[in-house]
BALOBA-1460 file (C-alpha; in Angstrom, 3 decimals):
// residues 116
<rec num="1" residu="m" x="-18.748" y="-2.152" z="-11.906"/>
<rec num="2" residu="g" x="-18.874" y="1.543" z="-10.849"/>
<rec num="3" residu="l" x="-17.212" y="2.073" z="-7.509"/>
<rec num="4" residu="s" x="-16.517" y="0.267" z="-4.698"/>
<rec num="5" residu="t" x="-14.210" y="0.079" z="-1.232"/>
<rec num="6" residu="h" x="-12.966" y="-2.557" z="0.957"/>
<rec num="7" residu="v" x="-11.541" y="-1.948" z="4.477"/>
<rec num="8" residu="l" x="-8.509" y="-4.190" z="5.743"/>
<rec num="9" residu="d" x="-7.275" y="-3.812" z="9.501"/>
<rec num="10" residu="t" x="-3.699" y="-3.921" z="9.760"/>
<rec num="11" residu="m" x="-3.737" y="-4.258" z="13.368"/>
<rec num="12" residu="h" x="-5.547" y="-7.517" z="13.543"/>
<rec num="13" residu="g" x="-4.407" y="-8.832" z="10.301"/>
<rec num="14" residu="g" x="-8.246" y="-9.022" z="8.581"/>
<rec num="15" residu="p" x="-11.160" y="-7.362" z="6.908"/>
<rec num="16" residu="a" x="-12.789" y="-4.557" z="9.151"/>
<rec num="17" residu="a" x="-16.628" y="-6.133" z="9.508"/>
<rec num="18" residu="g" x="-18.379" y="-3.815" z="10.844"/>
<rec num="19" residu="m" x="-16.757" y="-0.449" z="10.149"/>
<rec num="20" residu="t" x="-19.033" y="2.361" z="8.976"/>
<rec num="21" residu="v" x="-18.842" y="3.792" z="6.074"/>
<rec num="22" residu="k" x="-20.091" y="7.448" z="4.246"/>
<rec num="23" residu="l" x="-19.909" y="8.240" z="0.759"/>
<rec num="24" residu="f" x="-20.639" y="11.818" z="-0.304"/>
<rec num="25" residu="a" x="-20.387" y="13.858" z="-3.781"/>
<rec num="26" residu="t" x="-18.372" y="17.123" z="-3.569"/>
<rec num="27" residu="q" x="-17.834" y="20.499" z="-5.226"/>
<rec num="28" residu="g" x="-15.728" y="22.169" z="-3.945"/>
<rec num="29" residu="d" x="-16.039" y="22.556" z="-0.039"/>
<rec num="30" residu="t" x="-19.484" y="21.479" z="-0.005"/>
<rec num="31" residu="a" x="-20.366" y="17.554" z="0.779"/>
<rec num="32" residu="t" x="-23.813" y="15.871" z="-0.022"/>
<rec num="33" residu="l" x="-23.810" y="12.778" z="1.638"/>
<rec num="34" residu="i" x="-25.406" y="10.009" z="-1.004"/>
<rec num="35" residu="q" x="-24.804" y="6.835" z="1.708"/>
<rec num="36" residu="s" x="-23.853" y="5.947" z="4.549"/>
<rec num="37" residu="l" x="-23.512" y="1.713" z="5.186"/>
<rec num="38" residu="t" x="-21.738" y="-0.667" z="7.718"/>
<rec num="39" residu="l" x="-19.311" y="-3.016" z="6.026"/>
<rec num="40" residu="n" x="-19.731" y="-6.968" z="5.537"/>
<rec num="41" residu="h" x="-18.276" y="-9.700" z="7.252"/>
<rec num="42" residu="d" x="-15.311" y="-9.381" z="4.384"/>
<rec num="43" residu="g" x="-14.513" y="-5.616" z="4.866"/>
<rec num="44" residu="r" x="-16.659" y="-4.559" z="1.711"/>
<rec num="45" residu="t" x="-19.797" y="-3.260" z="0.972"/>
<rec num="46" residu="d" x="-22.723" y="-5.793" z="0.113"/>
<rec num="47" residu="a" x="-23.483" y="-3.940" z="-3.679"/>
<rec num="48" residu="p" x="-21.025" y="-1.938" z="-5.459"/>
<rec num="49" residu="l" x="-21.723" y="2.137" z="-4.470"/>
<rec num="50" residu="f" x="-22.459" y="2.912" z="-7.914"/>
<rec num="51" residu="d" x="-22.941" y="0.721" z="-10.414"/>
<rec num="52" residu="n" x="-21.542" y="1.700" z="-14.181"/>
<rec num="53" residu="d" x="-24.981" y="3.175" z="-15.097"/>
<rec num="54" residu="s" x="-25.231" y="5.252" z="-12.009"/>
<rec num="55" residu="l" x="-21.119" y="6.185" z="-11.445"/>
<rec num="56" residu="k" x="-20.757" y="10.384" z="-13.007"/>
<rec num="57" residu="v" x="-17.547" y="12.135" z="-13.784"/>
<rec num="58" residu="g" x="-16.837" y="14.192" z="-10.593"/>
<rec num="59" residu="t" x="-15.159" y="14.300" z="-7.367"/>
<rec num="60" residu="y" x="-16.226" y="12.493" z="-3.882"/>
<rec num="61" residu="r" x="-15.134" y="11.739" z="-0.683"/>
<rec num="62" residu="l" x="-15.388" y="8.117" z="1.335"/>
<rec num="63" residu="s" x="-15.536" y="8.492" z="5.150"/>
<rec num="64" residu="f" x="-14.701" y="6.089" z="6.802"/>
<rec num="65" residu="d" x="-14.971" y="5.821" z="11.354"/>
<rec num="66" residu="v" x="-11.699" y="4.281" z="11.792"/>
<rec num="67" residu="a" x="-11.728" y="5.571" z="15.802"/>
<rec num="68" residu="g" x="-15.648" y="4.210" z="16.078"/>
<rec num="69" residu="y" x="-14.374" y="0.850" z="14.682"/>
<rec num="70" residu="f" x="-11.005" y="0.026" z="16.667"/>
<rec num="71" residu="k" x="-13.266" y="1.164" z="20.189"/>
<rec num="72" residu="a" x="-16.103" y="-1.351" z="19.163"/>
<rec num="73" residu="k" x="-13.101" y="-3.785" z="18.927"/>
<rec num="74" residu="g" x="-12.103" y="-3.243" z="22.401"/>
<rec num="75" residu="v" x="-8.982" y="-1.051" z="21.382"/>
<rec num="76" residu="q" x="-7.501" y="1.420" z="23.990"/>
<rec num="77" residu="l" x="-7.190" y="4.801" z="22.161"/>
<rec num="78" residu="p" x="-5.945" y="7.694" z="23.578"/>
<rec num="79" residu="e" x="-8.212" y="10.926" z="24.041"/>
<rec num="80" residu="p" x="-8.284" y="12.691" z="21.635"/>
<rec num="81" residu="n" x="-7.650" y="9.966" z="19.115"/>
<rec num="82" residu="f" x="-4.881" y="9.896" z="16.894"/>
<rec num="83" residu="l" x="-7.290" y="8.844" z="13.833"/>
<rec num="84" residu="n" x="-11.039" y="9.405" z="14.058"/>
<rec num="85" residu="v" x="-12.758" y="9.568" z="11.122"/>
<rec num="86" residu="v" x="-10.735" y="8.935" z="7.474"/>
<rec num="87" residu="n" x="-11.499" y="11.435" z="4.807"/>
<rec num="88" residu="l" x="-10.901" y="10.190" z="1.151"/>
<rec num="89" residu="d" x="-11.133" y="12.728" z="-1.451"/>
<rec num="90" residu="f" x="-11.246" y="11.333" z="-4.604"/>
<rec num="91" residu="g" x="-12.075" y="11.884" z="-8.479"/>
<rec num="92" residu="v" x="-13.907" y="10.268" z="-10.899"/>
<rec num="93" residu="a" x="-12.370" y="10.695" z="-14.528"/>
<rec num="94" residu="h" x="-13.980" y="8.513" z="-16.945"/>
<rec num="95" residu="a" x="-17.222" y="6.914" z="-15.400"/>
<rec num="96" residu="d" x="-17.153" y="4.182" z="-17.536"/>
<rec num="97" residu="q" x="-14.022" y="2.756" z="-15.739"/>
<rec num="98" residu="h" x="-14.283" y="0.730" z="-12.260"/>
<rec num="99" residu="y" x="-12.896" y="2.474" z="-9.391"/>
<rec num="100" residu="h" x="-11.906" y="0.590" z="-6.646"/>
<rec num="101" residu="v" x="-10.766" y="2.635" z="-3.422"/>
<rec num="102" residu="p" x="-9.208" y="0.314" z="-0.708"/>
<rec num="103" residu="l" x="-7.894" y="1.350" z="3.099"/>
<rec num="104" residu="l" x="-5.622" y="-0.489" z="5.059"/>
<rec num="105" residu="v" x="-5.794" y="1.097" z="8.154"/>
<rec num="106" residu="s" x="-4.432" y="0.895" z="11.992"/>
<rec num="107" residu="p" x="-5.421" y="3.094" z="14.901"/>
<rec num="108" residu="w" x="-2.259" y="5.229" z="14.051"/>
<rec num="109" residu="s" x="-1.962" y="4.643" z="10.266"/>
<rec num="110" residu="y" x="-3.675" y="4.217" z="7.128"/>
<rec num="111" residu="s" x="-3.128" y="4.168" z="3.292"/>
<rec num="112" residu="t" x="-4.839" y="3.701" z="0.112"/>
<rec num="113" residu="y" x="-4.998" y="3.419" z="-3.704"/>
<rec num="114" residu="r" x="-6.387" y="3.391" z="-6.478"/>
<rec num="115" residu="g" x="-7.358" y="-1.013" z="-6.774"/>
<rec num="116" residu="s" x="-8.805" y="-2.921" z="-9.636"/>
């Protein structure tokens, strides 16, 4: 399956439908945008970010527009926002394995892990 992501809104107790996510390939301080997308009703992408044939060993960044998502939901956020964009930098060491990068998020905290 390659690379996938999923976002859960822990403030409202459900998927983060409508959140904007960007995927970058990174090398040192350089980040190259691969794609920008909006999460579906289940807080997931409609298709894998990479399938097994296109996922390569390397470093990547997923950028989640957390503040934009919560503002769109009508949440009153302080200025400046505590969390604005959450960037998750991670490495793919085995391109033949599945990498699932979920995000659990509220306006004030987040957690991630390598899922299955």
